[in-house]
C-alpha positions in Angstrom: -9.5 -11.3 -6.8 -13.2 -12.1 -7.0 -15.7 -9.3 -7.0 -18.3 -11.2 -5.0 -17.0 -12.5 -1.7 -19.9 -14.0 0.2 -18.4 -17.0 1.9 -21.7 -18.9 1.5 -21.6 -18.5 -2.3 -20.3 -21.7 -4.0 -19.4 -19.8 -7.2 -16.6 -17.7 -5.9 -13.1 -18.2 -4.4 -12.5 -16.5 -1.1 -9.0 -17.5 0.1 -7.3 -19.3 -2.7 -4.1 -19.6 -0.7 -2.6 -22.3 -2.8 -4.0 -21.2 -6.2 -5.9 -24.5 -6.2 -7.9 -25.4 -9.2 -10.8 -27.8 -9.5 -10.4 -30.8 -11.8 -14.0 -30.5 -12.8 -15.3 -32.9 -10.1 -17.5 -30.7 -7.9 -19.0 -33.5 -6.0 -18.6 -32.9 -2.2 -16.4 -35.4 -0.4 -18.9 -36.2 2.4 -21.2 -39.1 3.0 -24.0 -36.8 4.2 -24.3 -35.2 0.8 -26.4 -38.0 -0.6 -29.0 -37.5 2.2 -29.3 -33.8 1.6 -28.9 -33.8 -2.2 -32.6 -32.9 -2.7 -32.0 -29.3 -1.8 -33.1 -27.2 -4.7 -30.8 -24.8 -6.5 -33.5 -22.2 -6.2 -33.3 -22.3 -2.5 -29.7 -21.4 -2.6 -30.4 -18.5 -5.0 -33.1 -17.1 -2.8 -30.9 -17.5 0.3 -27.9 -15.7 -1.3 -30.1 -13.0 -2.8 -31.6 -12.4 0.7 -28.1 -12.0 2.1 -27.2 -9.5 -0.7 -30.3 -7.5 -0.1 -29.8 -7.2 3.6 -26.0 -6.4 3.4 -25.2 -2.8 3.9 -21.5 -2.1 3.1 -21.8 1.3 4.8 -22.2 -0.3 8.2 -18.8 -1.2 9.7 -20.5 -3.8 11.8 -21.8 -5.6 8.8 -18.4 -5.5 7.2 -16.8 -7.0 10.3 -19.6 -9.6 10.5 -18.8 -10.8 7.0 -15.1 -11.1 8.0 -16.0 -13.3 11.0 -18.3 -15.5 8.8 -15.4 -16.0 6.4 -13.0 -16.9 9.3 -15.4 -19.5 10.6 -15.9 -21.0 7.2 -12.1 -21.1 6.7 -11.6 -22.9 10.0 -14.3 -25.5 9.1 -13.3 -26.2 5.5 -9.7 -25.1 5.2 -9.8 -24.3 1.5 -12.0 -22.8 -1.2 -12.2 -26.1 -3.0 -13.6 -27.9 0.0 -15.9 -25.0 0.9 -17.3 -24.8 -2.6 -17.8 -28.5 -2.9 -19.7 -28.6 0.4 -21.9 -25.6 -0.5 -22.7 -27.0 -3.9 -23.6 -30.4 -2.5 -25.3 -29.6 0.7 -26.6 -26.1 0.0 -25.7 -22.7 1.4 -28.9 -22.4 3.4 -28.4 -25.8 5.0 -24.8 -25.2 5.9 -25.7 -21.7 7.3 -28.4 -23.2 9.5 -26.1 -25.9 10.8 -23.3 -23.5 11.6 -25.8 -21.0 13.1 -26.8 -23.6 15.7 -23.2 -23.3 17.0 -22.1 -19.8 16.0 -24.5 -16.9 16.7 -24.3 -15.4 13.2 -27.4 -13.2 13.7 -25.8 -11.6 16.8 -22.4 -11.0 15.1 -23.2 -7.5 13.8 -24.3 -6.3 17.2 -21.3 -7.9 18.8 -18.8 -6.3 16.3 -20.5 -2.9 16.6 -20.2 -3.2 20.3 -16.5 -4.0 20.0 -16.1 -0.9 17.9 -17.6 1.2 20.6 -15.0 -0.2 23.0 -11.8 0.3 21.0 -8.9 1.2 23.3 -8.1 4.6 21.9 -10.4 6.7 19.7 -8.5 10.0 19.7 -5.5 9.5 17.5 -2.7 11.7 16.1 -1.4 10.7 12.7 1.4 12.5 10.9 1.7 13.2 7.2 4.1 15.0 4.9 2.2 17.2 2.4 2.6 15.1 -0.8 0.2 13.2 -3.0 1.6 9.9 -1.7 -0.4 10.6 1.5 -3.7 10.7 -0.4 -5.4 7.9 1.6 -4.3 9.4 4.9 -5.4 12.9 4.0 -8.6 11.8 2.4 -9.3 9.6 5.4 -9.7 12.9 7.2 -11.2 15.2 4.6 -13.7 12.7 3.2 -14.7 11.1 6.5 -13.2 7.6 6.4 -12.0 7.8 9.9 -15.3 9.0 11.2 -17.0 6.1 9.4 -15.2 3.7 11.7 -15.7 5.6 14.9 -12.2 7.2 15.1 -11.4 10.8 15.9 -8.2 11.3 14.0 -6.2 14.5 14.0 -3.8 14.4 11.0 -0.8 16.7 11.5 1.1 18.2 8.7 4.9 17.5 9.1 7.6 19.5 7.3 9.9 16.6 6.4 10.9 13.0 7.1 13.4 13.6 9.8 10.8 15.5 11.8 8.2 12.8 11.1 10.7 10.1 12.4 11.5 12.1 15.5 7.9 12.7 16.4 7.2 9.0 15.9 10.1 7.9 18.1 9.1 10.4 20.8 5.5 9.1 20.9 3.9 12.3 19.6 2.3 10.4 16.8 0.2 7.2 17.2 0.8 6.4 13.5 2.4 8.2 10.6 2.8 8.5 6.9 6.4 7.2 6.4 8.7 6.4 3.5 8.8 2.7 2.8 12.4 2.1 4.0 11.9 4.2 7.2 10.3 1.4 9.4 13.3 -0.8 8.6 15.8 2.0 9.4 14.0 2.9 12.6 13.7 -0.7 13.7 17.4 -1.4 13.1 18.6 1.9 14.5 20.0 3.1 11.2 20.2 6.9 11.5 18.5 7.0 14.8 18.1 5.0 18.0 16.4 1.6 17.4 12.7 1.4 18.0 10.4 -1.3 16.5 8.2 0.2 13.8 6.1 -1.6 11.3 5.2 -1.0 7.6 1.5 -1.8 7.7 0.4 -1.0 4.2 1.6 0.9 1.2 -0.3 4.2 1.0 0.7 4.5 -2.6 2.7 2.9 -5.4 4.4 4.7 -8.3 3.8 8.5 -7.9 7.4 9.8 -8.2 9.5 11.2 -11.0 13.0 12.5 -12.0 12.7 16.2 -12.7 15.5 18.3 -14.3 15.9 22.0 -14.6 14.9 23.5 -17.9 18.5 24.4 -18.8 19.2 20.6 -19.1 16.7 19.8 -21.8 19.5 18.7 -24.0 20.9 16.3 -21.4 18.3 13.5 -21.5 21.0 10.8 -21.2 22.0 10.1 -17.6 25.6 9.5 -18.8 25.7 13.3 -19.3 24.9 14.0 -15.6 28.4 13.8 -14.1 28.8 16.7 -11.7 25.0 17.2 -11.3 23.5 18.0 -7.9 20.3 16.0 -7.1 17.8 16.4 -4.3 16.0 13.5 -2.6 13.5 13.9 0.3 15.4 11.6 2.7 18.3 9.3 2.8 16.2 6.3 3.8 13.7 6.7 0.9 12.7 4.9 -2.2 13.6 8.1 -4.0 17.3 7.8 -3.0 17.4 4.1 -3.7 15.7 4.4 -7.1 17.9 7.4 -8.1 21.0 5.4 -7.2 19.7 2.4 -9.1 18.9 4.4 -12.2 22.2 6.4 -12.5 24.3 3.4 -11.6 22.8 1.4 -14.4 24.0 4.2 -16.7 27.5 4.0 -15.4 27.2 7.0 -13.0 28.5 6.3 -9.4 26.0 8.1 -7.1 28.6 8.7 -4.4 31.4 9.9 -6.7 30.0 11.3 -10.0 27.0 13.2 -8.7 26.0 14.8 -5.4 22.8 13.7 -3.7 21.3 16.1 -1.1 18.4 15.7 1.3 15.8 18.4 0.7 12.4 18.4 2.3 9.7 17.9 -0.4 8.1 21.4 0.0 11.5 23.0 -0.7 12.3 21.1 -3.9 10.9 23.5 -6.5 12.5 26.6 -4.8 15.9 24.8 -4.8 15.4 24.0 -8.5 14.5 27.6 -9.3 17.5 28.9 -7.3 19.8 26.5 -9.2 20.9 24.9 -6.0 20.2 21.5 -7.6 20.2 20.4 -11.2 17.3 18.1 -10.6 15.6 15.8 -8.1 13.8 12.5 -7.7 10.9 13.5 -5.6 7.3 12.8 -4.8 4.4 14.7 -6.3 3.0 17.3 -6.3 6.5 18.8 -6.6 7.3 17.2 -9.9 4.3 18.5 -11.6 4.6 21.8 -9.7 8.0 22.4 -11.3 6.3 22.1 -14.7 3.4 24.3 -13.6 5.8 27.0 -12.4 7.9 26.7 -15.6 11.2 25.8 -13.9 11.6 22.1 -14.8 10.5 19.2 -16.9 9.7 15.5 -16.2 12.6 13.3 -17.3 11.2 10.0 -16.2 8.4 8.6 -14.1 9.7 6.1 -11.6 7.0 3.7 -12.7 9.2 3.2 -15.8 12.0 2.1 -13.5 9.9 -0.3 -11.4 6.2 -0.4 -12.2 4.0 -0.4 -9.0 7.0 0.1 -6.8 6.4 1.0 -3.2 7.0 4.5 -2.1 5.2 5.6 1.1 3.7 3.5 3.8 1.4 3.7 6.8 3.7 3.1 9.8 2.7 2.1 13.3 5.0 1.2 16.2 4.9 -2.3 17.6 4.1 -0.9 21.0 0.9 0.8 19.7 -0.1 -2.5 18.0 0.4 -4.4 21.3 -1.3 -1.9 23.5 -4.3 -1.1 21.1 -5.0 -4.2 19.1 -8.7 -3.3 18.3 -7.8 0.3 17.5 -5.0 -0.9 15.2 -7.5 -3.1 13.2 -10.1 -0.4 13.0 -7.5 2.2 11.9 -6.0 -0.2 9.3 -9.5 -0.8 8.0 -10.2 2.9 7.6 -6.9 3.5 5.8 -7.5 0.5 3.5 -11.0 1.8 2.7 -9.6 5.2 1.7 -6.9 3.5 -0.3 -9.1 1.3 -2.4 -11.5 4.2 -3.0 -8.6 6.4 -4.1 -7.5 3.8 -6.7 -10.9 4.1 -8.5 -10.6 6.3 -11.7 -13.9 8.0 -11.0 -12.8 9.1 -7.6 -9.6 10.8 -8.6 -11.0 14.3 -9.2 -12.9 14.3 -6.0 -9.8 13.3 -4.0 -7.7 16.0 -5.8 -10.2 18.6 -4.8 -10.4 17.4 -1.2 -6.7 17.6 -0.8 -6.1 21.0 -2.3 -6.9 23.3 0.7 -4.2 25.0 2.7 -4.5 22.6 5.7 -3.7 19.6 3.5 -1.5 20.0 0.4 -2.0 23.7 -0.3 -1.7 23.2 -4.0 -3.6 24.3 -7.1 -6.4 21.9 -7.9 -5.2 21.8 -11.5 -1.8 20.4 -10.5 -3.4 17.7 -8.3 -5.9 16.7 -11.0 -3.0 16.3 -13.5 -1.2 14.0 -11.1 -4.1 11.9 -10.0 -5.8 11.5 -13.4 -2.5 11.0 -15.2 -3.2 13.6 -17.9 -0.5 16.1 -17.6 2.1 18.3 -19.5 5.6 17.1 -19.1 7.4 20.4 -19.6 8.7 19.4 -23.0 5.7 20.4 -25.0 3.9 17.0 -24.6 0.6 16.1 -23.0 1.0 12.7 -21.5 -1.8 10.2 -20.6 -0.6 7.8 -17.9 -3.5 6.6 -15.7 -1.3 4.8 -13.3 1.2 7.6 -12.8 0.3 7.3 -9.2 -1.5 4.2 -7.9 -2.8 3.1 -4.6 -1.9 -0.6 -4.2 -1.7 -1.2 -0.5 -0.3 -4.7 -0.2 3.3 -4.6 1.0 4.8 -7.8 -0.5 7.8 -9.4 1.3 9.7 -8.9 -2.0 9.3 -5.2 -1.7 10.7 -5.4 1.8 13.6 -7.6 0.8 14.5 -5.4 -2.2 14.6 -2.3 0.1 16.9 -4.1 2.5 19.0 -5.4 -0.4 19.6 -1.8 -1.6 20.4 -0.6 1.9 23.0 -3.4 2.0 24.2 -2.5 -1.5 24.9 1.1 -0.6 26.4 0.4 2.8 23.5 1.6 5.0 23.4 -1.9 6.5 26.7 -3.6 7.5 27.6 -7.2 7.9 25.5 -10.3 7.2 21.8 -9.8 6.7 18.9 -12.3 7.1 16.8 -10.4 4.5 13.7 -12.5 4.9 13.6 -12.6 8.7 14.0 -8.8 8.8 11.3 -8.3 6.1 8.9 -10.6 7.8 9.3 -8.7 11.1 9.0 -5.2 9.7 6.7 -5.4 6.7 3.3 -6.6 7.9 2.1 -8.2 4.6 0.2 -11.0 6.5 -1.8 -8.5 8.6 -2.5 -6.2 5.6 -3.4 -9.1 3.3 -5.8 -10.6 5.9 -7.7 -7.3 6.4 -7.8 -6.6 2.6 -9.2 -10.1 2.0 -11.8 -9.6 4.8 -12.9 -6.3 3.3 -13.3 -7.8 -0.2 -15.3 -10.6 1.3 -17.5 -8.2 3.2 -18.2 -5.9 0.3 -18.3 -7.0 -3.4 -17.5 -3.4 -4.4 -14.1 -3.5 -2.7 -11.6 -4.7 -5.3 -7.9 -5.4 -4.9 -5.5 -6.3 -7.7 -2.2 -6.4 -5.9 -2.3 -9.5 -3.6 0.2 -11.9 -5.2 -0.2 -15.7 -5.2 3.4 -15.9 -3.8 4.6 -14.4 -0.6 7.8 -13.6 -2.3 7.0 -12.6 -6.0 9.8 -12.1 -8.5 10.0 -8.6 -9.9 11.5 -7.1 -13.0 13.2 -3.9 -11.8 14.7 -1.8 -14.5 15.7 -4.8 -16.7 17.0 -7.0 -13.9 15.2 -9.9 -12.3 14.9 -9.6 -8.5 14.4 -13.0 -7.0 14.1 -12.9 -3.2 15.7 -16.4 -3.1 18.9 -15.0 -4.6 19.4 -11.7 -3.0 23.2 -11.9 -2.4 23.8 -12.8 -6.1 21.5 -10.0 -7.1 23.6 -7.5 -5.2 26.8 -9.0 -6.5 25.7 -8.6 -10.1 25.7 -4.8 -9.9 28.9 -3.2 -11.2 28.6 -0.2 -8.9 28.0 -0.8 -5.2 29.6 -0.1 -1.8 29.2 -3.6 -0.2 30.9 -6.7 -1.3 
């Protein structure tokens, strides 16, 4: 994505929905161009520089104004190619003046700021499980991202995922940190009564690992794991699905050859120490904490199974979205702001320090810094350097959604015929997240995203197998070990 997103700048792409490319002919397709061709390039430069100088990215009203400008330009010109041709031929200042005679651009900031003052619900309760996956949610509180957008958010530490689900379903939380498969399970009534919940954004990608007890340092091949007991944080989790994928690809049936137990994340290390489990696939900080405490080692980062895989998400009920549309947009913007800031290398140490206190993660700063910076001991005598050990890529692609559903089908969590795309479109709000992400990058050139794909359904390489959302049934059928047929 471009780093400069002023919709009146003819040198940048804004929407690029169709990956359109210019054929070199930049002449604008409009008969009025010849009349106004005398506009000087210096006028455009001065106009754009004035806009840059007056733009304050710390003012939410200014950010929202830029988003509105972009929306109007999109409705007028439809594509980047047309917008850029018109701007180059007619001049940004001239187009701005013409549009300003119809749309009150100068009043937009005041209007958006007034709208923010009238959001439906300012006092919110947001749940989180104390793991590093929740970094944007926790940092949103500790570093003032919610306050920046006029929200009074109380984040509530939750012991585990079953508790988080129940509090969501009972209306105790307005929104919550959830595992990526949970909104699907909750919406379909898998493991609970059915209630429509939506995956709004990823709050992290990567960030998990397979940890084994120190006594298994000689058993690095999964084929040697028959009879092992593994912990995962929840049945409807990427941890469970990725563990099943990984062992099955090594000929181990996850339902017959090993035991998989649900263990709340804060109890993982204690269970490893007590030899109740041989290992676990879990979120950090409990992978690195096992190394820190000298009871385990890191066998494999899950990024090496599927790089930039989804893990945890920001979940909101459909009811909340319907009843509080303005609050939903402002809350989503605050979370996205925290997420894109957390992804920056030079912010990682600050975020680790902010999350260490007892009311957040209650972990040693050293452990959190090892995780977030990606410089860490692996428990086998090595110091690893993996900058993207945990990433914060918020865009929830529909391929992520369909893969999750495919694995729930594969292992028998979903029965019968499944319209994977229809379910994914309903539950995983990629359009809403992508729209707000694009608006934010248009509003502020310092906001950078690298995870919005050109295709709605990108093809992924997941542990050596191509996942094509157009061929989901054949993808499931190709696995030697599965429960569904």
